[in-house]
C-alpha angles and dihedrals in degrees: 000000000000115000115244119229124236090254092051091049091051090048093050089047092055091047091049090047090051091049090049089052090052091051093048090050090049090050092052091048091050091051091048090049092049091050093049092047089053092048091048092048093049092046093050090050088051091050090051089055092045090049090057090052089045093054091046091050091048092050091048092047092049090050092049091047091051091050091046092050091051092047092049091050092050090046092052091051093050092046090054091050092047092051092051091052096043103056090132100053090173089064095061094047115103114250119207100232133120112255115239140166090255093050115131093227117105116227093228091051091051092049091049091048091051091052092050091048090052091048088050090056091049091051092050091051090047091051089052091050090051091053090050091050090049090053092049091048090051091054090048091051089052091052090044091053091047092054090047091052091047092053091048091051091048092048090052090050090050091053090051092048092048090053090049092049091050089050091049091050090053092048092049092048090049091048093050090049092050092047090050091049091051091051092048091048092049091045090054090049092049091047090052091047091051093046090104092065116109123245089245093063091052090048090051091051092050091049092051091049092048090048092051090048093051092046089052091051092049091049092051090046092052091051092051097038096097091053092042090052091051092048092047091051093050094047091043089057090050091054092046091054090053093056118106091207130069110310124234100242092195091062090044092052092047089053091048091052093049094047102039113012137055122309103160098175095048091048092046091056089063088067096052125103094242090064110096094239108014115210117241101191095099089157089069091052092047091050090056102038104020096234138070117273091237090059090054093048093049092049099039092126091067100091095182092054091048089052091055091048092048090049091051091049090050095045090061090060103037113114117219095146137009092264094048096141092063095050101063095085088054095048126110089238091061092047093048095048100036097095092044093055092044089057092047092052095043097055109005093155092065093054108089129172094262092050093048093048091048093048096046097040109027106023112089095221094042096046091047091051090050091050093048093047091051092050092047091048095047091047093050092045090054090051089048091055091049091049091052092050092050098047 
């Protein structure tokens, strides 16, 4: 690679600094836009609520006005009737004199006067009620006008905010375009500066990038291989069952194992950080396999250890009697493997792949335990298959 001069470095620094300034400005504009969008959204929700109150107030005001109009009309009618029947107002006024047989007042006139006086009281009370209703309607109209003014002010603010948001969108688009143009210009300059490179150096760079890409793919494939193997086995069994010809029992059994029995490594991968949503219930895993999922993942190259863990996971589900789940702790497999799992739990960090392989393959006690566990597992699995056939 050609060495850059001090002047070229300074020039590139200034260009990078300018680009960084553009990005910071774009970020501030985006934050301002986000804030204004939030304010606008909250304000529009508030206007929606106020509009409901406005409509309710309008309906109530209309109802009160209709009632008031009807009351005023009825009152006017009664007043007219009262005036026609009360031409002689002096006759309905109470006179402070002692009633007597010889009194000049006629009984019918007194009764009529009493009725008119009662009607007069009713009209006065009705007049008072109308005034109270007019006062209440005036207050309602004031509240109605206040809500109307609030909505108008909010609408005006929304129009202003919408204009500001449109302006921000234009500024952000212009800034992005300018930043892109700067990058393209600098890229052309860099390409011209690197024009003196040989074709071999470009080829080498492409090879390194391709190699890194392939290594990344292989690494990801290795991480997901246990799960992929389990999924392939389950779906392979499904396809075998759909065949009309003789079924491949080996594929069927592999699918049964993946779907129903122990697969410690595949299950342990569900607890690792590369999995999209890692499981956190490690107690469930420990209950099935006797060790932590991280221990399984770290020692996945010990095939013998994985076999024991798979056998243990399967033994807990093998049916040899209706109450099969309560019989595992009494099984020979549990008794034979109990000390081994106690050692693994007590000091799991000291058990490495090499130590496990040596213990389970070369050590007399370990290899004998492995042989006995395999025989016990295979025997119980055979009984399980017989039980399923005879159900």
